[in-house]
C-alpha positions in Angstrom: 84.6 181.6 -45.6 87.3 181.7 -43.0 90.5 183.6 -42.5 93.5 182.8 -40.3 95.8 185.9 -40.0 98.0 186.9 -37.1 96.4 190.0 -35.6 98.1 193.4 -35.2 98.7 192.6 -31.5 100.4 189.3 -32.5 97.3 187.3 -31.5 96.7 184.1 -33.5 93.0 184.3 -34.6 90.6 182.4 -36.8 87.6 184.2 -38.2 84.6 182.5 -39.8 82.0 184.3 -41.8 78.7 182.5 -42.2 75.3 183.5 -43.6 71.9 181.8 -42.9 69.5 182.7 -45.7 66.7 180.5 -44.3 63.8 182.8 -43.6 62.1 180.8 -40.9 64.6 178.5 -39.0 67.9 178.6 -37.2 70.7 176.7 -38.8 73.3 175.0 -36.8 76.8 175.6 -38.1 79.3 172.8 -37.3 82.9 173.9 -37.2 85.5 171.1 -37.0 88.5 172.6 -35.2 90.8 169.6 -35.1 93.3 171.5 -37.3 93.2 174.4 -34.7 93.7 172.8 -31.3 93.5 175.2 -28.4 91.2 177.8 -30.1 88.2 179.2 -28.3 85.5 181.8 -29.2 86.3 185.4 -28.4 83.4 187.0 -30.3 80.4 186.5 -32.4 78.8 189.7 -33.7 75.6 189.0 -35.5 73.1 191.0 -37.5 69.4 190.1 -38.3 66.8 192.0 -40.4 63.1 191.3 -40.3 60.4 191.9 -42.9 58.8 194.6 -40.6 62.2 196.3 -40.1 64.4 195.5 -43.2 66.9 198.2 -42.3 67.5 197.2 -38.7 70.7 195.3 -39.3 73.2 196.0 -36.7 76.0 193.9 -35.2 75.7 192.7 -31.6 77.6 190.1 -29.6 76.0 186.8 -28.6 77.2 183.7 -26.8 78.7 181.4 -29.3 79.2 178.5 -26.8 82.4 176.6 -26.3 84.6 174.1 -28.1 83.7 170.6 -27.2 85.6 167.6 -28.6 87.2 170.0 -31.2 83.8 171.1 -32.4 82.0 174.4 -32.2 78.3 174.4 -33.1 76.7 177.9 -32.9 73.1 178.4 -34.1 72.7 181.0 -36.8 69.3 182.8 -36.7 67.1 183.2 -39.8 68.3 185.7 -42.4 71.5 186.7 -40.6 75.2 187.2 -41.3 77.6 186.1 -38.6 81.3 186.7 -37.8 82.7 184.1 -35.4 86.1 185.0 -34.0 88.3 182.4 -32.3 91.7 182.9 -30.7 94.4 180.5 -29.6 94.3 180.2 -25.9 98.1 179.9 -25.6 
């Protein structure tokens, strides 16, 4: 799921919500950003539980990478929810 509101500070942002339910492998998410030229990642909070610590979920920031050839391909860790925020550079 994705949203494209204008932020309270007037910033033009795109937010992508993604879940990886695979219990053993990272999943690469491929975001085609051709319809959003000039957008770059500004945040990627992520949360992961483990079987040993099922209540450990907490958001933390990770390096999402950068947009190359209008594509962003972050890796989503096993059993995680992800919020990827992008903002127009202009």
